[in-house]
C-alpha positions as CSV (number, residue, x, y, z in Angstrom):
1,X,-85.5,91.5,-34.5
2,X,-85.9,88.2,-36.3
3,X,-88.5,85.8,-35.0
4,X,-87.6,82.6,-36.8
5,X,-90.1,79.8,-36.5
6,X,-90.9,76.6,-38.4
7,X,-92.9,77.4,-41.5
8,X,-93.9,75.7,-44.8
9,X,-92.9,77.5,-48.0
10,X,-94.2,76.4,-51.4
11,X,-93.9,77.3,-55.0
12,X,-94.0,74.9,-57.9
13,X,-91.9,72.7,-58.3
14,X,-91.0,72.5,-54.6
15,X,-92.5,72.5,-51.1
16,X,-90.2,73.2,-48.1
17,X,-91.4,71.5,-45.0
18,X,-89.9,71.8,-41.5
19,X,-87.5,68.9,-41.2
20,X,-88.5,66.0,-39.0
21,X,-87.3,62.5,-38.4
22,X,-90.1,61.4,-40.7
23,X,-88.0,62.6,-43.6
24,X,-85.1,60.2,-42.8
25,X,-85.9,57.6,-45.5
26,X,-86.6,60.3,-48.1
27,X,-83.3,62.1,-47.4
28,X,-81.4,58.8,-47.5
29,X,-82.9,58.1,-51.0
30,X,-82.3,61.6,-52.2
31,X,-78.6,61.4,-51.2
32,X,-78.3,58.0,-52.9
33,X,-79.4,59.7,-56.1
34,X,-75.8,60.4,-57.1
35,X,-74.1,59.1,-54.0
36,X,-73.8,62.7,-52.9
37,X,-72.0,61.8,-49.6
38,X,-68.9,60.9,-51.7
39,X,-68.5,64.6,-52.7
40,X,-65.8,65.7,-50.2
41,X,-66.8,69.4,-50.3
42,X,-70.4,68.9,-49.2
43,X,-72.2,68.1,-45.9
44,X,-74.5,65.4,-47.4
45,X,-74.8,62.6,-44.8
46,X,-73.7,59.1,-45.5
47,X,-76.7,56.7,-45.5
48,X,-76.1,55.4,-42.0
49,X,-75.6,58.9,-40.7
50,X,-78.9,60.4,-42.0
51,X,-80.8,60.1,-38.7
52,X,-77.9,61.7,-36.8
53,X,-77.8,64.5,-39.4
54,X,-81.5,65.2,-38.8
55,X,-81.1,65.0,-35.0
56,X,-78.2,67.5,-35.2
57,X,-80.3,69.9,-37.3
58,X,-83.2,69.6,-34.8
59,X,-80.8,70.3,-31.9
60,X,-79.6,73.4,-33.6
61,X,-83.2,74.4,-34.2
62,X,-84.0,74.0,-30.5
63,X,-81.0,76.2,-29.7
64,X,-82.3,78.9,-32.1
65,X,-79.4,78.8,-34.6
66,X,-80.9,76.8,-37.4
67,X,-84.3,76.4,-39.2
68,X,-84.0,73.1,-41.3
69,X,-86.3,72.2,-44.2
70,X,-86.9,69.0,-46.1
71,X,-87.2,69.9,-49.8
72,X,-90.1,68.0,-51.5
73,X,-91.2,67.8,-55.1
74,X,-94.5,69.6,-54.8
75,X,-96.3,67.3,-57.3
76,X,-95.2,63.9,-56.1
77,X,-94.4,64.6,-52.5
78,X,-91.0,62.9,-52.9
79,X,-88.1,64.2,-50.7
80,X,-85.5,65.6,-53.0
81,X,-83.1,67.3,-50.7
82,X,-82.7,69.6,-47.8
83,X,-81.8,73.2,-46.9
84,X,-81.7,75.5,-43.9
85,X,-81.6,79.0,-42.6
86,X,-78.7,79.0,-40.1
87,X,-76.3,81.2,-38.1
88,X,-79.4,83.2,-37.2
89,X,-78.5,86.4,-35.3
90,X,-81.8,88.0,-34.3
91,X,-80.2,91.1,-32.7
92,X,-78.6,91.9,-36.1
93,X,-81.5,90.8,-38.3
94,X,-79.1,88.5,-40.1
95,X,-79.2,84.8,-41.1
96,X,-77.5,82.5,-43.6
97,X,-78.9,80.0,-46.1
98,X,-77.0,76.7,-46.4
99,X,-76.8,73.0,-45.5
100,X,-78.3,72.8,-49.0
101,X,-78.2,69.8,-51.2
102,X,-80.5,68.1,-53.8
103,X,-80.7,64.6,-55.4
104,X,-78.4,64.6,-58.5
105,X,-81.4,64.1,-60.8
106,X,-82.8,67.5,-59.5
107,X,-79.7,69.5,-59.9
108,X,-79.5,71.9,-62.8
109,X,-83.2,72.4,-62.7
110,X,-85.5,75.1,-61.3
111,X,-85.3,73.5,-57.8
112,X,-82.4,75.5,-56.4
113,X,-83.5,78.9,-57.8
114,X,-87.0,78.3,-56.5
115,X,-85.9,77.2,-53.0
116,X,-83.6,80.2,-52.7
117,X,-86.3,82.6,-53.9
118,X,-88.7,81.2,-51.3
119,X,-86.1,81.4,-48.5
120,X,-84.9,84.9,-49.4
121,X,-88.5,86.1,-49.8
122,X,-89.3,84.7,-46.3
123,X,-86.1,86.2,-44.8
124,X,-86.4,89.7,-46.2
125,X,-90.2,90.1,-46.6
126,X,-91.6,88.2,-43.6
127,X,-88.8,88.1,-41.1
128,X,-87.4,91.5,-41.9
129,X,-83.8,90.4,-42.3
130,X,-81.3,93.1,-43.2
131,X,-78.8,90.6,-44.6
132,X,-78.8,87.0,-45.8
133,X,-75.5,85.2,-46.1
134,X,-74.1,82.1,-47.7
135,X,-70.8,80.2,-47.2
136,X,-69.2,77.3,-49.1
137,X,-66.1,75.4,-49.5
138,X,-63.4,77.1,-51.6
139,X,-63.3,74.0,-53.8
140,X,-67.1,73.7,-54.2
141,X,-67.2,75.4,-57.5
142,X,-70.7,74.3,-58.4
143,X,-72.0,75.8,-55.1
144,X,-70.0,79.1,-55.7
145,X,-71.5,79.5,-59.2
146,X,-75.0,78.8,-57.9
147,X,-74.7,81.4,-55.1
148,X,-73.2,84.0,-57.6
149,X,-76.1,83.3,-60.0
150,X,-78.5,84.3,-57.2
151,X,-77.0,87.7,-57.2
152,X,-75.1,87.4,-53.9
153,X,-71.9,89.4,-53.5
154,X,-68.6,87.7,-52.5
155,X,-67.5,89.1,-49.1
156,X,-64.2,87.2,-49.0
157,X,-62.5,84.0,-47.9
158,X,-61.9,82.8,-44.4
159,X,-58.7,80.8,-44.7
160,X,-58.2,77.5,-42.7
161,X,-61.7,77.8,-41.4
162,X,-63.5,74.4,-41.0
163,X,-62.9,70.7,-41.1
164,X,-64.1,68.6,-44.0
165,X,-65.5,65.1,-43.4
166,X,-62.2,63.6,-44.7
167,X,-60.2,65.6,-42.0
168,X,-58.7,68.2,-44.3
169,X,-59.2,71.8,-43.5
170,X,-61.1,74.0,-45.9
171,X,-61.1,77.7,-46.8
172,X,-64.6,79.1,-46.7
173,X,-65.9,81.6,-49.2
174,X,-68.5,84.0,-47.8
175,X,-71.3,85.7,-49.7
176,X,-74.1,88.0,-48.8
177,X,-77.1,90.0,-50.0
178,X,-78.6,93.0,-48.3
179,X,-82.2,94.0,-47.9
180,X,-81.6,97.0,-50.2
181,X,-80.3,94.6,-53.0
182,X,-83.2,92.2,-52.6
183,X,-85.8,93.8,-54.9
184,X,-83.5,93.7,-57.9
185,X,-82.4,90.2,-57.1
186,X,-86.0,89.1,-56.7
187,X,-86.9,90.5,-60.1
188,X,-83.9,88.7,-61.7
189,X,-84.8,85.4,-60.1
190,X,-88.5,85.7,-61.2
191,X,-87.2,86.4,-64.7
192,X,-84.9,83.3,-64.6
193,X,-87.8,81.1,-63.5
194,X,-90.2,82.5,-66.1
195,X,-87.9,82.5,-69.2
196,X,-88.4,79.7,-71.7
197,X,-85.9,76.8,-71.4
């Protein structure tokens, strides 16, 4: 049974810290790098909604359904985004990774692969998860490609599933990775991070 508690995870170039209200200014600046809240298929908060975004994440953490992290540059300490474990189902040893976004200047770098490696390693090797899942908007093609590059398998599409911030209804694409698939995926992610660029 999963026993999910706040933890710090680190591997160059990132440090994942338990999200707190102290990260509000940093998240606001990270989101401003690319005005990410303008992307209709993401959950990035508008500047004036950053505090409410963190408070919601902390409420979900208190309820046991989410473990939110601030993503920091491990060298400078700058907040560059955020991510979470969520939809945690201890009785099934299952959780999802999501609510993930990074400053535009940190996208297409080692940041996402490293964060996901840290989160999956923690889920499978420390918590004993049997399955890790992801979900994304059907039209968030960048997110879908990133999830697929991790080695996750597409489970299907839940149609007419959730509201977007603009009031339209999205289809949600579901992905997952099982504990049995993790060793090969881990080796591939390690290779991706080690290969020359």
